[in-house]
Each structure stands twice: as C-alpha cells, then as structure tokens.
C-alpha positions in Angstrom: 96.6 99.7 112.3 96.4 101.8 114.9 92.8 101.5 116.6 93.1 105.2 118.0 92.8 106.6 114.5 89.3 105.8 114.2 88.2 107.4 117.3 84.6 106.4 118.8 82.9 104.6 116.1 79.0 104.0 115.8 78.1 100.5 114.5 74.6 101.1 113.0 72.2 98.3 113.0 68.8 97.1 113.3 66.6 100.0 112.0 63.2 100.0 110.6 63.2 98.0 107.3 62.1 94.3 106.8 65.7 93.1 107.2 65.9 94.4 110.6 66.5 90.9 112.3 69.6 90.3 109.8 70.8 93.7 110.3 70.9 93.2 114.3 73.1 89.9 113.5 75.3 91.6 111.1 75.8 94.6 113.4 76.6 92.4 116.2 79.2 90.5 114.5 80.7 93.9 113.0 80.8 95.3 116.8 82.5 92.1 118.1 85.2 92.2 115.4 85.9 95.8 116.0 86.2 95.7 119.7 88.3 92.8 119.0 90.9 94.9 117.1 90.8 97.4 120.1 88.5 99.8 118.4 86.0 101.9 120.4 82.9 100.7 119.1 79.2 101.1 120.1 75.9 99.7 118.9 73.6 102.2 117.7 70.0 101.3 116.5 68.5 104.4 114.5 64.9 102.7 115.3 65.5 103.3 119.0 67.8 106.3 119.0 67.6 109.8 117.8 70.4 110.3 115.2 71.1 113.4 116.9 72.8 111.3 119.5 75.6 110.7 117.2 76.7 114.1 117.6 75.9 114.4 121.5 78.0 111.3 122.1 80.7 112.4 119.9 80.9 109.7 117.4 83.9 110.2 115.1 82.8 107.5 112.4 80.1 105.4 111.5 79.8 101.6 110.2 76.7 101.1 108.3 75.5 97.6 109.1 72.0 98.4 108.2 70.0 96.7 105.3 67.1 97.8 103.4 65.0 100.9 103.7 66.2 103.9 105.8 69.8 102.5 106.0 70.9 101.2 102.6 68.8 103.5 100.4 70.5 106.8 100.8 68.5 108.3 103.5 70.9 107.6 106.3 73.7 108.5 104.3 72.3 112.0 103.4 71.9 112.2 107.3 75.3 111.5 108.1 76.4 113.7 105.4 74.6 116.6 107.2 76.2 115.5 110.2 79.7 115.6 109.2 80.2 111.8 110.1 82.3 109.6 107.9 80.6 106.3 106.9 81.0 103.3 105.3 80.0 102.2 101.9 78.3 104.2 99.2 77.1 107.6 99.0 73.5 109.1 98.9 72.7 108.8 95.2 74.5 105.4 94.6 73.2 103.9 97.7 69.4 104.9 96.5 70.0 103.9 92.9 71.4 100.6 93.9 68.4 100.0 96.4 66.0 100.5 93.4 66.2 97.4 91.1 64.3 99.1 88.4 66.3 102.2 88.1 69.4 100.0 88.4 68.4 98.2 85.4 67.7 101.6 83.5 71.3 102.7 84.2 72.7 99.5 83.2 70.8 99.6 80.1 72.0 103.0 79.1 75.7 102.1 79.5 75.1 98.4 77.8 75.8 96.5 80.8 73.9 93.1 80.6 70.9 92.6 82.6 67.8 90.3 82.3 64.8 91.7 80.5 61.9 92.8 82.8 58.6 94.7 82.9 56.9 96.9 85.8 53.9 95.1 87.0 50.8 96.8 88.4 47.2 95.2 89.6 45.8 96.0 86.1 48.8 94.4 84.2 47.8 91.6 81.5 49.8 88.9 83.5 49.2 86.3 80.7 50.7 89.0 78.1 53.6 89.7 80.5 54.5 86.2 80.8 54.4 85.6 76.8 56.5 88.5 76.3 59.1 87.7 78.8 59.1 83.7 78.9 58.9 81.6 81.7 59.9 80.8 84.5 59.8 84.5 85.7 61.0 86.2 89.0 58.6 88.6 90.6 60.3 91.1 93.0 59.5 94.3 94.9 62.0 96.8 93.5 63.2 98.2 96.6 63.8 95.3 99.1 66.7 93.1 99.8 67.3 89.7 101.2 64.9 88.1 98.7 62.0 89.2 100.7 58.9 89.5 98.8 60.4 87.6 95.9 58.9 84.8 94.1 59.7 82.4 91.1 56.6 81.9 88.8 56.6 79.0 86.6 53.1 79.6 85.0 51.2 82.7 84.0 48.6 81.8 86.5 50.9 82.3 89.3 51.9 86.1 88.2 49.1 87.6 89.9 49.6 86.0 93.5 53.3 86.7 92.9 52.6 90.2 92.2 50.2 90.9 95.5 53.1 89.5 97.6 55.5 91.6 96.1 53.3 94.6 96.3 53.0 94.3 100.2 56.7 95.5 100.2 57.0 98.0 97.7 54.6 100.0 95.2 57.2 99.2 92.5 57.2 95.5 91.4 59.2 94.0 88.4 58.7 90.7 86.5 62.2 89.6 85.3 63.4 87.3 82.9 64.8 84.2 84.8 68.3 83.2 83.5 68.9 79.4 83.7 72.6 78.8 84.6 75.2 79.4 87.1 74.6 82.0 90.0 77.6 83.8 91.2 78.3 86.6 93.6 81.2 89.2 93.3 82.5 91.0 96.5 84.1 94.2 96.1 86.5 95.9 98.4 88.5 99.2 98.0 88.1 99.2 94.1 89.0 95.5 93.7 86.8 92.4 93.1 87.4 89.3 95.5 87.4 85.7 94.1 83.7 85.0 92.7 81.3 82.6 94.7 79.3 80.1 93.0 75.8 79.4 95.0 73.8 76.3 94.7 70.5 75.9 96.5 67.9 72.9 96.4 65.3 75.4 96.9 63.6 77.3 93.9 66.0 79.9 93.9 68.5 81.6 96.5 65.6 82.8 98.8 65.5 84.4 102.5 65.3 80.7 104.0 68.6 79.6 101.8 70.3 82.8 102.8 69.7 82.7 106.4 68.2 79.8 107.6 69.0 76.5 106.1 72.3 74.8 105.9 71.9 73.0 102.6 73.0 76.0 100.4 76.5 75.5 98.9 79.0 78.2 98.5 81.5 77.1 96.1 85.0 79.0 96.1 86.9 78.9 94.0 84.0 79.0 91.7 84.9 76.6 88.8 85.7 79.2 86.2 88.8 79.1 84.5 91.1 82.2 85.7 90.8 84.1 82.7 86.9 83.7 82.6 86.7 84.7 86.2 88.8 87.7 85.7 86.6 88.7 83.0 83.5 88.5 85.0 85.2 90.3 87.8 85.9 93.4 85.6 82.4 93.4 84.4 81.1 93.3 87.9 83.4 96.2 88.8 82.1 98.0 85.8 78.5 97.4 87.0 79.3 98.6 90.6 81.0 101.8 89.3 78.1 102.5 86.8 76.0 103.3 89.8 78.7 105.6 91.6 79.3 102.8 94.3 82.3 102.8 96.3 84.1 101.5 99.3 82.6 97.8 99.4 79.6 96.0 98.2 78.6 92.9 96.5 77.2 92.5 92.6 75.0 89.6 92.0 74.7 88.1 88.4 74.0 84.8 86.3 75.8 83.0 83.9 73.8 81.9 80.9 74.3 78.5 79.3 76.6 80.3 76.9 78.8 81.7 79.9 77.4 85.3 79.3 77.0 87.4 82.3 73.7 89.0 83.2 73.8 91.5 86.2 71.0 91.3 88.8 71.5 93.8 91.5 74.2 95.5 93.4 74.2 95.4 97.4 75.8 98.4 99.0 75.7 97.2 102.5 75.7 93.3 102.4 75.1 90.9 104.9 78.0 90.4 107.6 76.4 87.3 109.4 77.8 83.8 109.6 76.1 82.8 106.3 77.5 86.0 104.5 79.2 86.2 101.2 81.6 89.0 101.5 83.3 87.8 104.6 83.5 84.3 102.8 85.1 85.8 99.7 87.6 88.0 101.7 88.3 84.8 103.9 89.5 83.0 100.7 91.6 86.1 99.6 93.4 85.8 103.0 91.5 88.4 104.9 90.0 87.3 108.2 86.6 88.8 109.2 88.3 91.0 111.9 90.8 92.5 109.2 87.9 93.0 106.7 85.7 95.1 108.9 88.8 97.4 109.7 89.6 97.7 106.0 85.8 98.6 105.3 86.0 101.2 108.1 89.2 102.4 106.8 87.3 103.3 103.7 84.9 105.2 105.3 84.3 109.0 104.3 81.9 111.8 104.0 80.5 112.9 100.3 
C-alpha cells in the first residue's frame, strides 16, 4: 500500500443526525487509523463546515464515517458525486434505499428475500388489530433511523400506541414488525465478500442503543456457532440481500434465524459503526484483518458514481 496514492483524504464525521455522537467516535477512530498508515487524513464535520470546503481544500477522496440522515441516506453521496470526489460505501440510490427500512422490505419482498412481516403505523392505526394480525411481541421502529434510536419491543397491544409515539418523534414513517424469536446475527460485507458471521446476545429486551454503545454485557460470539455449510449459506443470502439494494464497497447486513434456522433479513447498514463496540471491525479482525488494514481497504474501494 502506497499512502500517497490516496492523496488528501477527508474523514466525514459528526453531521446533523441523531447518531452524531456515534459518528464522531467512529470518525475519530478511522482518522487515527489512516494517519497511523501514513495517509494524509483530516477530520471534516459537515455540520460545522460547508461542503464547498472539500473542493477549496483540495481533498482527493472522502471516507464517509457519518451515520443516519444527511450522511448515510444518499444526500451526502449525491453532493460528493456532483463535486467529483470519490467516496467510500454505497451510492446515492442504494444508500437511500438501505436507510429506509420500509422500502428495503419492498425490494426484498419483490425479489423473494425473506424479511419479517410488517405494517405501517399512523396515529389513527387500530393498534389492537395490528397486534392481532402480526402477533406479539412486535418491534416498532422509525423507518429512517439507525443505532436502534426510537425503537421499542412491544409485548402487549396496549403498548403499541406509546411505542408509535416514540418512533414518530424521529420519523414520519413508522413500522411495526413481526419479532422473530431466535438467533441474532450480523454479516459484514467487504469488497463483495462476506466476513465471518457474529452472533449477538444481550440480557436487554433487544440489541438496543445501550447494548450497542454503552453497556459491557453484550456478548459477541465469533465463530457464530453454525456449522460451516450453514454459515456459508447465510453469508451468500446476506450478500444477495446487500446486492438487491445495489449496495457496494462495504456494509453490514443484520438478520435473525428462527427456530428452524431460516434467515429473516432485517436491514442493511451502508455506513456501519467503526467504534470499539462495532461489529465490522470485529468480523474483520477474526478474518485476519487489523482495524488499520480494514480502514485502508475500505478507502481503496472508494469511487464516484
């Protein structure tokens, strides 16, 4: 690896979404790793600086370490394409699709990719009828947030209205989703290949924001415990779910295995966390790739359009 080949690199971090604090931590770790490799990398927070500065300061490439709206939803990707700056991760359309959990499901359903049943919620929904149709428990979530922000697990129909109100604080589109009882897995994708699967276990109701970023009682199990053939099959299906949205470069596919071992795909993260609790670096490390080498590999995959 020749550090000079990347030129001047902007590490985009922070931003304006509800995931700003996580992004600052991800971006800080990415920045440190790039500099350790001798790459001319600089922090760039779009909340505090106009994007025109990317041109004025002659950045050659951008590492997107933003999470959520205005960083992971296609808006920033479109701006970078207009500026002609190669960037990491998925393009405009796939970023927007993956950020929207409802439209992700529509694409997957059209292609026969298994995903939990769901319904859109509104303030006028018959919450009792929704619970009867989907069964309990249910997951209620804003369609366009990440890091489990605004998400609730609902065990009784009487709790649906409150869960809807919480999610609606973050997005006008709210979904109620069938809860799949079983094994929670995540599949990191890097350069068209799936990294080793990670099994997640938490004593909390579900793998929420606290479990992801705060507490130390979440268990990350790798190898995940599946037989080699079964793990390979899930990895291939995860790659298909990733490709169905047009995603590229790197990302993470989250899924559940039911009691029969059948996978149900939940969502795709096109700019996953890169913190000390994060899953993609963990999977890469198990595959023999250090955090620094992972970051360089992601940067190598950057392109425009």
